mmCIF file of the N, C-alpha and C atoms, coordinates in Angstrom:
data_MODEL
# 
_entry.id   MODEL 
# 
loop_
_atom_site.group_PDB 
_atom_site.id 
_atom_site.type_symbol 
_atom_site.label_atom_id 
_atom_site.label_alt_id 
_atom_site.label_comp_id 
_atom_site.label_asym_id 
_atom_site.label_entity_id 
_atom_site.label_seq_id 
_atom_site.pdbx_PDB_ins_code 
_atom_site.Cartn_x 
_atom_site.Cartn_y 
_atom_site.Cartn_z 
_atom_site.occupancy 
_atom_site.B_iso_or_equiv 
_atom_site.pdbx_formal_charge 
_atom_site.auth_seq_id 
_atom_site.auth_comp_id 
_atom_site.auth_asym_id 
_atom_site.auth_atom_id 
_atom_site.pdbx_PDB_model_num 
ATOM 1   N N  . MET A 1 1  ? 2.023   23.834  3.905   1.00 0.00 ? 1  MET A N  1 
ATOM 2   C CA . MET A 1 1  ? 2.199   24.162  5.304   1.00 0.00 ? 1  MET A CA 1 
ATOM 3   C C  . MET A 1 1  ? 3.653   23.918  5.664   1.00 0.00 ? 1  MET A C  1 
ATOM 4   N N  . LYS A 1 2  ? 4.206   24.812  6.405   1.00 0.00 ? 2  LYS A N  1 
ATOM 5   C CA . LYS A 1 2  ? 5.569   24.644  6.881   1.00 0.00 ? 2  LYS A CA 1 
ATOM 6   C C  . LYS A 1 2  ? 5.538   23.974  8.241   1.00 0.00 ? 2  LYS A C  1 
ATOM 7   N N  . THR A 1 3  ? 6.562   23.139  8.469   1.00 0.00 ? 3  THR A N  1 
ATOM 8   C CA . THR A 1 3  ? 6.687   22.477  9.762   1.00 0.00 ? 3  THR A CA 1 
ATOM 9   C C  . THR A 1 3  ? 8.164   22.296  10.068  1.00 0.00 ? 3  THR A C  1 
ATOM 10  N N  . ALA A 1 4  ? 8.466   22.140  11.322  1.00 0.00 ? 4  ALA A N  1 
ATOM 11  C CA . ALA A 1 4  ? 9.854   21.890  11.729  1.00 0.00 ? 4  ALA A CA 1 
ATOM 12  C C  . ALA A 1 4  ? 9.903   20.535  12.405  1.00 0.00 ? 4  ALA A C  1 
ATOM 13  N N  . ILE A 1 5  ? 10.869  19.719  11.986  1.00 0.00 ? 5  ILE A N  1 
ATOM 14  C CA . ILE A 1 5  ? 11.053  18.409  12.598  1.00 0.00 ? 5  ILE A CA 1 
ATOM 15  C C  . ILE A 1 5  ? 12.529  18.214  12.899  1.00 0.00 ? 5  ILE A C  1 
ATOM 16  N N  . SER A 1 6  ? 12.816  17.313  13.800  1.00 0.00 ? 6  SER A N  1 
ATOM 17  C CA . SER A 1 6  ? 14.204  16.967  14.095  1.00 0.00 ? 6  SER A CA 1 
ATOM 18  C C  . SER A 1 6  ? 14.476  15.571  13.576  1.00 0.00 ? 6  SER A C  1 
ATOM 19  N N  . ILE A 1 7  ? 15.527  15.444  12.784  1.00 0.00 ? 7  ILE A N  1 
ATOM 20  C CA . ILE A 1 7  ? 15.937  14.134  12.285  1.00 0.00 ? 7  ILE A CA 1 
ATOM 21  C C  . ILE A 1 7  ? 17.449  14.017  12.463  1.00 0.00 ? 7  ILE A C  1 
ATOM 22  N N  . PRO A 1 8  ? 17.940  12.785  12.564  1.00 0.00 ? 8  PRO A N  1 
ATOM 23  C CA . PRO A 1 8  ? 19.387  12.606  12.708  1.00 0.00 ? 8  PRO A CA 1 
ATOM 24  C C  . PRO A 1 8  ? 20.137  13.178  11.505  1.00 0.00 ? 8  PRO A C  1 
ATOM 25  N N  . ASP A 1 9  ? 21.348  13.656  11.755  1.00 0.00 ? 9  ASP A N  1 
ATOM 26  C CA . ASP A 1 9  ? 22.160  14.255  10.691  1.00 0.00 ? 9  ASP A CA 1 
ATOM 27  C C  . ASP A 1 9  ? 22.351  13.314  9.514   1.00 0.00 ? 9  ASP A C  1 
ATOM 28  N N  . ASN A 1 10 ? 22.608  12.031  9.803   1.00 0.00 ? 10 ASN A N  1 
ATOM 29  C CA . ASN A 1 10 ? 22.874  11.095  8.701   1.00 0.00 ? 10 ASN A CA 1 
ATOM 30  C C  . ASN A 1 10 ? 21.630  10.894  7.824   1.00 0.00 ? 10 ASN A C  1 
ATOM 31  N N  . VAL A 1 11 ? 20.438  10.940  8.415   1.00 0.00 ? 11 VAL A N  1 
ATOM 32  C CA . VAL A 1 11 ? 19.206  10.817  7.632   1.00 0.00 ? 11 VAL A CA 1 
ATOM 33  C C  . VAL A 1 11 ? 19.024  12.060  6.775   1.00 0.00 ? 11 VAL A C  1 
ATOM 34  N N  . TYR A 1 12 ? 19.268  13.215  7.353   1.00 0.00 ? 12 TYR A N  1 
ATOM 35  C CA . TYR A 1 12 ? 19.164  14.473  6.610   1.00 0.00 ? 12 TYR A CA 1 
ATOM 36  C C  . TYR A 1 12 ? 20.115  14.474  5.415   1.00 0.00 ? 12 TYR A C  1 
ATOM 37  N N  . GLU A 1 13 ? 21.360  14.091  5.653   1.00 0.00 ? 13 GLU A N  1 
ATOM 38  C CA . GLU A 1 13 ? 22.366  14.083  4.584   1.00 0.00 ? 13 GLU A CA 1 
ATOM 39  C C  . GLU A 1 13 ? 21.999  13.093  3.485   1.00 0.00 ? 13 GLU A C  1 
ATOM 40  N N  . SER A 1 14 ? 21.529  11.907  3.873   1.00 0.00 ? 14 SER A N  1 
ATOM 41  C CA . SER A 1 14 ? 21.124  10.912  2.877   1.00 0.00 ? 14 SER A CA 1 
ATOM 42  C C  . SER A 1 14 ? 19.931  11.407  2.063   1.00 0.00 ? 14 SER A C  1 
ATOM 43  N N  . ALA A 1 15 ? 18.969  12.028  2.741   1.00 0.00 ? 15 ALA A N  1 
ATOM 44  C CA . ALA A 1 15 ? 17.796  12.555  2.048   1.00 0.00 ? 15 ALA A CA 1 
ATOM 45  C C  . ALA A 1 15 ? 18.193  13.687  1.110   1.00 0.00 ? 15 ALA A C  1 
ATOM 46  N N  . ASP A 1 16 ? 19.089  14.532  1.550   1.00 0.00 ? 16 ASP A N  1 
ATOM 47  C CA . ASP A 1 16 ? 19.551  15.643  0.716   1.00 0.00 ? 16 ASP A CA 1 
ATOM 48  C C  . ASP A 1 16 ? 20.240  15.126  -0.543  1.00 0.00 ? 16 ASP A C  1 
ATOM 49  N N  . LYS A 1 17 ? 21.107  14.116  -0.387  1.00 0.00 ? 17 LYS A N  1 
ATOM 50  C CA . LYS A 1 17 ? 21.792  13.532  -1.553  1.00 0.00 ? 17 LYS A CA 1 
ATOM 51  C C  . LYS A 1 17 ? 20.792  12.887  -2.510  1.00 0.00 ? 17 LYS A C  1 
ATOM 52  N N  . LEU A 1 18 ? 19.826  12.158  -1.949  1.00 0.00 ? 18 LEU A N  1 
ATOM 53  C CA . LEU A 1 18 ? 18.833  11.509  -2.799  1.00 0.00 ? 18 LEU A CA 1 
ATOM 54  C C  . LEU A 1 18 ? 17.979  12.535  -3.534  1.00 0.00 ? 18 LEU A C  1 
ATOM 55  N N  . ALA A 1 19 ? 17.561  13.570  -2.847  1.00 0.00 ? 19 ALA A N  1 
ATOM 56  C CA . ALA A 1 19 ? 16.767  14.621  -3.484  1.00 0.00 ? 19 ALA A CA 1 
ATOM 57  C C  . ALA A 1 19 ? 17.536  15.243  -4.642  1.00 0.00 ? 19 ALA A C  1 
ATOM 58  N N  . ASN A 1 20 ? 18.819  15.531  -4.427  1.00 0.00 ? 20 ASN A N  1 
ATOM 59  C CA . ASN A 1 20 ? 19.645  16.098  -5.498  1.00 0.00 ? 20 ASN A CA 1 
ATOM 60  C C  . ASN A 1 20 ? 19.771  15.144  -6.674  1.00 0.00 ? 20 ASN A C  1 
ATOM 61  N N  . ARG A 1 21 ? 19.989  13.859  -6.361  1.00 0.00 ? 21 ARG A N  1 
ATOM 62  C CA . ARG A 1 21 ? 20.142  12.866  -7.424  1.00 0.00 ? 21 ARG A CA 1 
ATOM 63  C C  . ARG A 1 21 ? 18.862  12.730  -8.233  1.00 0.00 ? 21 ARG A C  1 
ATOM 64  N N  . LEU A 1 22 ? 17.702  12.820  -7.568  1.00 0.00 ? 22 LEU A N  1 
ATOM 65  C CA . LEU A 1 22 ? 16.413  12.683  -8.242  1.00 0.00 ? 22 LEU A CA 1 
ATOM 66  C C  . LEU A 1 22 ? 15.913  13.991  -8.852  1.00 0.00 ? 22 LEU A C  1 
ATOM 67  N N  . GLY A 1 23 ? 16.632  15.077  -8.584  1.00 0.00 ? 23 GLY A N  1 
ATOM 68  C CA . GLY A 1 23 ? 16.208  16.377  -9.114  1.00 0.00 ? 23 GLY A CA 1 
ATOM 69  C C  . GLY A 1 23 ? 14.954  16.902  -8.433  1.00 0.00 ? 23 GLY A C  1 
ATOM 70  N N  . LYS A 1 24 ? 14.802  16.593  -7.147  1.00 0.00 ? 24 LYS A N  1 
ATOM 71  C CA . LYS A 1 24 ? 13.650  17.045  -6.373  1.00 0.00 ? 24 LYS A CA 1 
ATOM 72  C C  . LYS A 1 24 ? 14.130  17.917  -5.235  1.00 0.00 ? 24 LYS A C  1 
ATOM 73  N N  . SER A 1 25 ? 13.220  18.700  -4.715  1.00 0.00 ? 25 SER A N  1 
ATOM 74  C CA . SER A 1 25 ? 13.552  19.451  -3.510  1.00 0.00 ? 25 SER A CA 1 
ATOM 75  C C  . SER A 1 25 ? 13.416  18.507  -2.310  1.00 0.00 ? 25 SER A C  1 
ATOM 76  N N  . ARG A 1 26 ? 14.028  18.874  -1.192  1.00 0.00 ? 26 ARG A N  1 
ATOM 77  C CA . ARG A 1 26 ? 13.860  18.057  0.024   1.00 0.00 ? 26 ARG A CA 1 
ATOM 78  C C  . ARG A 1 26 ? 12.391  17.992  0.410   1.00 0.00 ? 26 ARG A C  1 
ATOM 79  N N  . SER A 1 27 ? 11.677  19.102  0.260   1.00 0.00 ? 27 SER A N  1 
ATOM 80  C CA . SER A 1 27 ? 10.246  19.104  0.592   1.00 0.00 ? 27 SER A CA 1 
ATOM 81  C C  . SER A 1 27 ? 9.484   18.091  -0.254  1.00 0.00 ? 27 SER A C  1 
ATOM 82  N N  . GLN A 1 28 ? 9.792   18.040  -1.537  1.00 0.00 ? 28 GLN A N  1 
ATOM 83  C CA . GLN A 1 28 ? 9.136   17.059  -2.410  1.00 0.00 ? 28 GLN A CA 1 
ATOM 84  C C  . GLN A 1 28 ? 9.477   15.633  -1.983  1.00 0.00 ? 28 GLN A C  1 
ATOM 85  N N  . LEU A 1 29 ? 10.740  15.403  -1.672  1.00 0.00 ? 29 LEU A N  1 
ATOM 86  C CA . LEU A 1 29 ? 11.176  14.074  -1.249  1.00 0.00 ? 29 LEU A CA 1 
ATOM 87  C C  . LEU A 1 29 ? 10.483  13.664  0.046   1.00 0.00 ? 29 LEU A C  1 
ATOM 88  N N  . TYR A 1 30 ? 10.467  14.539  1.035   1.00 0.00 ? 30 TYR A N  1 
ATOM 89  C CA . TYR A 1 30 ? 9.831   14.224  2.314   1.00 0.00 ? 30 TYR A CA 1 
ATOM 90  C C  . TYR A 1 30 ? 8.328   13.994  2.131   1.00 0.00 ? 30 TYR A C  1 
ATOM 91  N N  . THR A 1 31 ? 7.687   14.817  1.309   1.00 0.00 ? 31 THR A N  1 
ATOM 92  C CA . THR A 1 31 ? 6.252   14.658  1.055   1.00 0.00 ? 31 THR A CA 1 
ATOM 93  C C  . THR A 1 31 ? 5.971   13.305  0.415   1.00 0.00 ? 31 THR A C  1 
ATOM 94  N N  . GLN A 1 32 ? 6.781   12.939  -0.578  1.00 0.00 ? 32 GLN A N  1 
ATOM 95  C CA . GLN A 1 32 ? 6.595   11.652  -1.243  1.00 0.00 ? 32 GLN A CA 1 
ATOM 96  C C  . GLN A 1 32 ? 6.823   10.492  -0.268  1.00 0.00 ? 32 GLN A C  1 
ATOM 97  N N  . ALA A 1 33 ? 7.832   10.605  0.560   1.00 0.00 ? 33 ALA A N  1 
ATOM 98  C CA . ALA A 1 33 ? 8.126   9.548   1.534   1.00 0.00 ? 33 ALA A CA 1 
ATOM 99  C C  . ALA A 1 33 ? 6.990   9.404   2.545   1.00 0.00 ? 33 ALA A C  1 
ATOM 100 N N  . ILE A 1 34 ? 6.481   10.511  3.030   1.00 0.00 ? 34 ILE A N  1 
ATOM 101 C CA . ILE A 1 34 ? 5.396   10.459  4.019   1.00 0.00 ? 34 ILE A CA 1 
ATOM 102 C C  . ILE A 1 34 ? 4.126   9.907   3.379   1.00 0.00 ? 34 ILE A C  1 
ATOM 103 N N  . ASN A 1 35 ? 3.833   10.315  2.148   1.00 0.00 ? 35 ASN A N  1 
ATOM 104 C CA . ASN A 1 35 ? 2.666   9.770   1.443   1.00 0.00 ? 35 ASN A CA 1 
ATOM 105 C C  . ASN A 1 35 ? 2.772   8.259   1.273   1.00 0.00 ? 35 ASN A C  1 
ATOM 106 N N  . SER A 1 36 ? 3.954   7.770   0.936   1.00 0.00 ? 36 SER A N  1 
ATOM 107 C CA . SER A 1 36 ? 4.160   6.326   0.797   1.00 0.00 ? 36 SER A CA 1 
ATOM 108 C C  . SER A 1 36 ? 3.948   5.612   2.128   1.00 0.00 ? 36 SER A C  1 
ATOM 109 N N  . PHE A 1 37 ? 4.458   6.196   3.193   1.00 0.00 ? 37 PHE A N  1 
ATOM 110 C CA . PHE A 1 37 ? 4.315   5.626   4.530   1.00 0.00 ? 37 PHE A CA 1 
ATOM 111 C C  . PHE A 1 37 ? 2.842   5.564   4.940   1.00 0.00 ? 37 PHE A C  1 
ATOM 112 N N  . ILE A 1 38 ? 2.117   6.636   4.674   1.00 0.00 ? 38 ILE A N  1 
ATOM 113 C CA . ILE A 1 38 ? 0.690   6.687   5.002   1.00 0.00 ? 38 ILE A CA 1 
ATOM 114 C C  . ILE A 1 38 ? -0.079  5.641   4.201   1.00 0.00 ? 38 ILE A C  1 
ATOM 115 N N  . ALA A 1 39 ? 0.191   5.550   2.900   1.00 0.00 ? 39 ALA A N  1 
ATOM 116 C CA . ALA A 1 39 ? -0.503  4.577   2.053   1.00 0.00 ? 39 ALA A CA 1 
ATOM 117 C C  . ALA A 1 39 ? -0.253  3.153   2.527   1.00 0.00 ? 39 ALA A C  1 
ATOM 118 N N  . LYS A 1 40 ? 0.984   2.857   2.921   1.00 0.00 ? 40 LYS A N  1 
ATOM 119 C CA . LYS A 1 40 ? 1.322   1.518   3.409   1.00 0.00 ? 40 LYS A CA 1 
ATOM 120 C C  . LYS A 1 40 ? 0.497   1.182   4.645   1.00 0.00 ? 40 LYS A C  1 
ATOM 121 N N  . HIS A 1 41 ? 0.394   2.112   5.550   1.00 0.00 ? 41 HIS A N  1 
ATOM 122 C CA . HIS A 1 41 ? -0.329  1.850   6.786   1.00 0.00 ? 41 HIS A CA 1 
ATOM 123 C C  . HIS A 1 41 ? -1.841  1.831   6.579   1.00 0.00 ? 41 HIS A C  1 
ATOM 124 N N  . GLN A 1 42 ? -2.339  2.555   5.593   1.00 0.00 ? 42 GLN A N  1 
ATOM 125 C CA . GLN A 1 42 ? -3.765  2.483   5.283   1.00 0.00 ? 42 GLN A CA 1 
ATOM 126 C C  . GLN A 1 42 ? -4.111  1.105   4.733   1.00 0.00 ? 42 GLN A C  1 
ATOM 127 N N  . ARG A 1 43 ? -3.234  0.557   3.887   1.00 0.00 ? 43 ARG A N  1 
ATOM 128 C CA . ARG A 1 43 ? -3.461  -0.793  3.349   1.00 0.00 ? 43 ARG A CA 1 
ATOM 129 C C  . ARG A 1 43 ? -3.436  -1.820  4.467   1.00 0.00 ? 43 ARG A C  1 
ATOM 130 N N  . GLU A 1 44 ? -2.546  -1.628  5.436   1.00 0.00 ? 44 GLU A N  1 
ATOM 131 C CA . GLU A 1 44 ? -2.493  -2.547  6.567   1.00 0.00 ? 44 GLU A CA 1 
ATOM 132 C C  . GLU A 1 44 ? -3.815  -2.528  7.320   1.00 0.00 ? 44 GLU A C  1 
ATOM 133 N N  . GLY A 1 45 ? -4.407  -1.369  7.447   1.00 0.00 ? 45 GLY A N  1 
ATOM 134 C CA . GLY A 1 45 ? -5.688  -1.250  8.125   1.00 0.00 ? 45 GLY A CA 1 
ATOM 135 C C  . GLY A 1 45 ? -6.783  -2.021  7.408   1.00 0.00 ? 45 GLY A C  1 
ATOM 136 N N  . ILE A 1 46 ? -6.756  -1.984  6.090   1.00 0.00 ? 46 ILE A N  1 
ATOM 137 C CA . ILE A 1 46 ? -7.749  -2.717  5.300   1.00 0.00 ? 46 ILE A CA 1 
ATOM 138 C C  . ILE A 1 46 ? -7.583  -4.214  5.521   1.00 0.00 ? 46 ILE A C  1 
ATOM 139 N N  . THR A 1 47 ? -6.349  -4.693  5.501   1.00 0.00 ? 47 THR A N  1 
ATOM 140 C CA . THR A 1 47 ? -6.090  -6.115  5.725   1.00 0.00 ? 47 THR A CA 1 
ATOM 141 C C  . THR A 1 47 ? -6.558  -6.539  7.108   1.00 0.00 ? 47 THR A C  1 
ATOM 142 N N  . GLU A 1 48 ? -6.274  -5.725  8.104   1.00 0.00 ? 48 GLU A N  1 
ATOM 143 C CA . GLU A 1 48 ? -6.720  -6.038  9.470   1.00 0.00 ? 48 GLU A CA 1 
ATOM 144 C C  . GLU A 1 48 ? -8.239  -6.128  9.544   1.00 0.00 ? 48 GLU A C  1 
ATOM 145 N N  . LYS A 1 49 ? -8.926  -5.206  8.882   1.00 0.00 ? 49 LYS A N  1 
ATOM 146 C CA . LYS A 1 49 ? -10.389 -5.228  8.896   1.00 0.00 ? 49 LYS A CA 1 
ATOM 147 C C  . LYS A 1 49 ? -10.931 -6.466  8.193   1.00 0.00 ? 49 LYS A C  1 
ATOM 148 N N  . LEU A 1 50 ? -10.343 -6.820  7.046   1.00 0.00 ? 50 LEU A N  1 
ATOM 149 C CA . LEU A 1 50 ? -10.780 -8.020  6.336   1.00 0.00 ? 50 LEU A CA 1 
ATOM 150 C C  . LEU A 1 50 ? -10.510 -9.272  7.165   1.00 0.00 ? 50 LEU A C  1 
ATOM 151 N N  . ASN A 1 51 ? -9.354  -9.326  7.791   1.00 0.00 ? 51 ASN A N  1 
ATOM 152 C CA . ASN A 1 51 ? -9.041  -10.472 8.648   1.00 0.00 ? 51 ASN A CA 1 
ATOM 153 C C  . ASN A 1 51 ? -10.056 -10.590 9.781   1.00 0.00 ? 51 ASN A C  1 
ATOM 154 N N  . LYS A 1 52 ? -10.449 -9.468  10.339  1.00 0.00 ? 52 LYS A N  1 
ATOM 155 C CA . LYS A 1 52 ? -11.423 -9.476  11.425  1.00 0.00 ? 52 LYS A CA 1 
ATOM 156 C C  . LYS A 1 52 ? -12.780 -9.996  10.931  1.00 0.00 ? 52 LYS A C  1 
ATOM 157 N N  . VAL A 1 53 ? -13.201 -9.544  9.759   1.00 0.00 ? 53 VAL A N  1 
ATOM 158 C CA . VAL A 1 53 ? -14.477 -9.996  9.191   1.00 0.00 ? 53 VAL A CA 1 
ATOM 159 C C  . VAL A 1 53 ? -14.443 -11.502 8.953   1.00 0.00 ? 53 VAL A C  1 
ATOM 160 N N  . TYR A 1 54 ? -13.345 -11.980 8.348   1.00 0.00 ? 54 TYR A N  1 
ATOM 161 C CA . TYR A 1 54 ? -13.307 -13.391 7.960   1.00 0.00 ? 54 TYR A CA 1 
ATOM 162 C C  . TYR A 1 54 ? -12.977 -14.338 9.108   1.00 0.00 ? 54 TYR A C  1 
ATOM 163 N N  . THR A 1 55 ? -12.782 -13.811 10.320  1.00 0.00 ? 55 THR A N  1 
ATOM 164 C CA . THR A 1 55 ? -12.677 -14.710 11.471  1.00 0.00 ? 55 THR A CA 1 
ATOM 165 C C  . THR A 1 55 ? -14.064 -15.115 11.944  1.00 0.00 ? 55 THR A C  1 
ATOM 166 N N  . THR A 1 56 ? -15.082 -14.338 11.572  1.00 0.00 ? 56 THR A N  1 
ATOM 167 C CA . THR A 1 56 ? -16.450 -14.658 11.996  1.00 0.00 ? 56 THR A CA 1 
ATOM 168 C C  . THR A 1 56 ? -17.355 -15.039 10.832  1.00 0.00 ? 56 THR A C  1 
ATOM 169 N N  . GLU A 1 57 ? -16.973 -14.695 9.615   1.00 0.00 ? 57 GLU A N  1 
ATOM 170 C CA . GLU A 1 57 ? -17.789 -14.983 8.434   1.00 0.00 ? 57 GLU A CA 1 
ATOM 171 C C  . GLU A 1 57 ? -17.060 -15.963 7.527   1.00 0.00 ? 57 GLU A C  1 
ATOM 172 N N  . PRO A 1 58 ? -17.776 -16.888 6.896   1.00 0.00 ? 58 PRO A N  1 
ATOM 173 C CA . PRO A 1 58 ? -17.117 -17.812 5.967   1.00 0.00 ? 58 PRO A CA 1 
ATOM 174 C C  . PRO A 1 58 ? -16.609 -17.055 4.738   1.00 0.00 ? 58 PRO A C  1 
ATOM 175 N N  . SER A 1 59 ? -15.501 -17.490 4.198   1.00 0.00 ? 59 SER A N  1 
ATOM 176 C CA . SER A 1 59 ? -14.930 -16.825 3.033   1.00 0.00 ? 59 SER A CA 1 
ATOM 177 C C  . SER A 1 59 ? -15.122 -17.632 1.751   1.00 0.00 ? 59 SER A C  1 
ATOM 178 N N  . ASN A 1 60 ? -15.779 -18.773 1.850   1.00 0.00 ? 60 ASN A N  1 
ATOM 179 C CA . ASN A 1 60 ? -15.978 -19.580 0.651   1.00 0.00 ? 60 ASN A CA 1 
ATOM 180 C C  . ASN A 1 60 ? -17.160 -19.049 -0.154  1.00 0.00 ? 60 ASN A C  1 
ATOM 181 N N  . LEU A 1 61 ? -17.101 -19.304 -1.470  1.00 0.00 ? 61 LEU A N  1 
ATOM 182 C CA . LEU A 1 61 ? -18.173 -18.866 -2.354  1.00 0.00 ? 61 LEU A CA 1 
ATOM 183 C C  . LEU A 1 61 ? -19.349 -19.823 -2.266  1.00 0.00 ? 61 LEU A C  1 
ATOM 184 N N  . ASP A 1 62 ? -20.506 -19.280 -2.515  1.00 0.00 ? 62 ASP A N  1 
ATOM 185 C CA . ASP A 1 62 ? -21.690 -20.114 -2.654  1.00 0.00 ? 62 ASP A CA 1 
ATOM 186 C C  . ASP A 1 62 ? -21.437 -21.090 -3.806  1.00 0.00 ? 62 ASP A C  1 
ATOM 187 N N  . GLU A 1 63 ? -21.819 -22.359 -3.625  1.00 0.00 ? 63 GLU A N  1 
ATOM 188 C CA . GLU A 1 63 ? -21.517 -23.391 -4.623  1.00 0.00 ? 63 GLU A CA 1 
ATOM 189 C C  . GLU A 1 63 ? -22.127 -23.070 -5.978  1.00 0.00 ? 63 GLU A C  1 
ATOM 190 N N  . THR A 1 64 ? -23.359 -22.601 -6.009  1.00 0.00 ? 64 THR A N  1 
ATOM 191 C CA . THR A 1 64 ? -24.016 -22.261 -7.276  1.00 0.00 ? 64 THR A CA 1 
ATOM 192 C C  . THR A 1 64 ? -23.298 -21.107 -7.961  1.00 0.00 ? 64 THR A C  1 
ATOM 193 N N  . LEU A 1 65 ? -22.959 -20.083 -7.215  1.00 0.00 ? 65 LEU A N  1 
ATOM 194 C CA . LEU A 1 65 ? -22.235 -18.945 -7.769  1.00 0.00 ? 65 LEU A CA 1 
ATOM 195 C C  . LEU A 1 65 ? -20.875 -19.381 -8.303  1.00 0.00 ? 65 LEU A C  1 
ATOM 196 N N  . SER A 1 66 ? -20.195 -20.230 -7.572  1.00 0.00 ? 66 SER A N  1 
ATOM 197 C CA . SER A 1 66 ? -18.893 -20.729 -7.999  1.00 0.00 ? 66 SER A CA 1 
ATOM 198 C C  . SER A 1 66 ? -19.003 -21.478 -9.323  1.00 0.00 ? 66 SER A C  1 
ATOM 199 N N  . LYS A 1 67 ? -20.017 -22.321 -9.468  1.00 0.00 ? 67 LYS A N  1 
ATOM 200 C CA . LYS A 1 67 ? -20.214 -23.069 -10.720 1.00 0.00 ? 67 LYS A CA 1 
ATOM 201 C C  . LYS A 1 67 ? -20.514 -22.122 -11.876 1.00 0.00 ? 67 LYS A C  1 
ATOM 202 N N  . LEU A 1 68 ? -21.336 -21.112 -11.632 1.00 0.00 ? 68 LEU A N  1 
ATOM 203 C CA . LEU A 1 68 ? -21.651 -20.138 -12.680 1.00 0.00 ? 68 LEU A CA 1 
ATOM 204 C C  . LEU A 1 68 ? -20.403 -19.371 -13.121 1.00 0.00 ? 68 LEU A C  1 
ATOM 205 N N  . GLN A 1 69 ? -19.597 -18.963 -12.162 1.00 0.00 ? 69 GLN A N  1 
ATOM 206 C CA . GLN A 1 69 ? -18.368 -18.245 -12.512 1.00 0.00 ? 69 GLN A CA 1 
ATOM 207 C C  . GLN A 1 69 ? -17.437 -19.141 -13.323 1.00 0.00 ? 69 GLN A C  1 
ATOM 208 N N  . PHE A 1 70 ? -17.275 -20.367 -12.897 1.00 0.00 ? 70 PHE A N  1 
ATOM 209 C CA . PHE A 1 70 ? -16.384 -21.299 -13.592 1.00 0.00 ? 70 PHE A CA 1 
ATOM 210 C C  . PHE A 1 70 ? -16.882 -21.562 -15.006 1.00 0.00 ? 70 PHE A C  1 
ATOM 211 N N  . SER A 1 71 ? -18.188 -21.723 -15.174 1.00 0.00 ? 71 SER A N  1 
ATOM 212 C CA . SER A 1 71 ? -18.736 -22.021 -16.504 1.00 0.00 ? 71 SER A CA 1 
ATOM 213 C C  . SER A 1 71 ? -18.627 -20.827 -17.453 1.00 0.00 ? 71 SER A C  1 
ATOM 214 N N  . SER A 1 72 ? -18.457 -19.625 -16.919 1.00 0.00 ? 72 SER A N  1 
ATOM 215 C CA . SER A 1 72 ? -18.352 -18.442 -17.781 1.00 0.00 ? 72 SER A CA 1 
ATOM 216 C C  . SER A 1 72 ? -16.955 -18.260 -18.372 1.00 0.00 ? 72 SER A C  1 
ATOM 217 N N  . LEU A 1 73 ? -15.982 -19.025 -17.866 1.00 0.00 ? 73 LEU A N  1 
ATOM 218 C CA . LEU A 1 73 ? -14.616 -18.904 -18.383 1.00 0.00 ? 73 LEU A CA 1 
ATOM 219 C C  . LEU A 1 73 ? -14.487 -19.627 -19.719 1.00 0.00 ? 73 LEU A C  1 
ATOM 220 N N  . PRO A 1 74 ? -13.719 -19.040 -20.644 1.00 0.00 ? 74 PRO A N  1 
ATOM 221 C CA . PRO A 1 74 ? -13.521 -19.730 -21.928 1.00 0.00 ? 74 PRO A CA 1 
ATOM 222 C C  . PRO A 1 74 ? -12.704 -21.007 -21.727 1.00 0.00 ? 74 PRO A C  1 
ATOM 223 N N  . LYS A 1 75 ? -12.997 -22.000 -22.529 1.00 0.00 ? 75 LYS A N  1 
ATOM 224 C CA . LYS A 1 75 ? -12.269 -23.262 -22.460 1.00 0.00 ? 75 LYS A CA 1 
ATOM 225 C C  . LYS A 1 75 ? -10.898 -23.090 -23.081 1.00 0.00 ? 75 LYS A C  1 
ATOM 226 N N  . GLU A 1 76 ? -9.861  -23.600 -22.405 1.00 0.00 ? 76 GLU A N  1 
ATOM 227 C CA . GLU A 1 76 ? -8.501  -23.512 -22.909 1.00 0.00 ? 76 GLU A CA 1 
ATOM 228 C C  . GLU A 1 76 ? -7.863  -24.894 -22.884 1.00 0.00 ? 76 GLU A C  1 
ATOM 229 N N  . GLU A 1 77 ? -7.059  -25.145 -23.870 1.00 0.00 ? 77 GLU A N  1 
ATOM 230 C CA . GLU A 1 77 ? -6.296  -26.401 -23.899 1.00 0.00 ? 77 GLU A CA 1 
ATOM 231 C C  . GLU A 1 77 ? -4.966  -26.186 -23.203 1.00 0.00 ? 77 GLU A C  1 
ATOM 232 N N  . TRP A 1 78 ? -4.592  -27.126 -22.365 1.00 0.00 ? 78 TRP A N  1 
ATOM 233 C CA . TRP A 1 78 ? -3.315  -27.036 -21.663 1.00 0.00 ? 78 TRP A CA 1 
ATOM 234 C C  . TRP A 1 78 ? -2.366  -28.037 -22.188 1.00 0.00 ? 78 TRP A C  1 
# 
């Protein structure tokens, strides 16, 4: 899909230089940058949701489950 956006000249010039240096088109560079931005904010949403859950629910493991998990680990000498 084609779109038109306005960006400052210095951002455009920096993006153009980076795209050339990386051997990518500006469209590829902008797409990659936007995808990274979206992924970052999606992860933030997950953290916010987990934080919300754990403000009302305990986050500790059941004691029996914790003992079973610990006993399943191989013994190591330190």
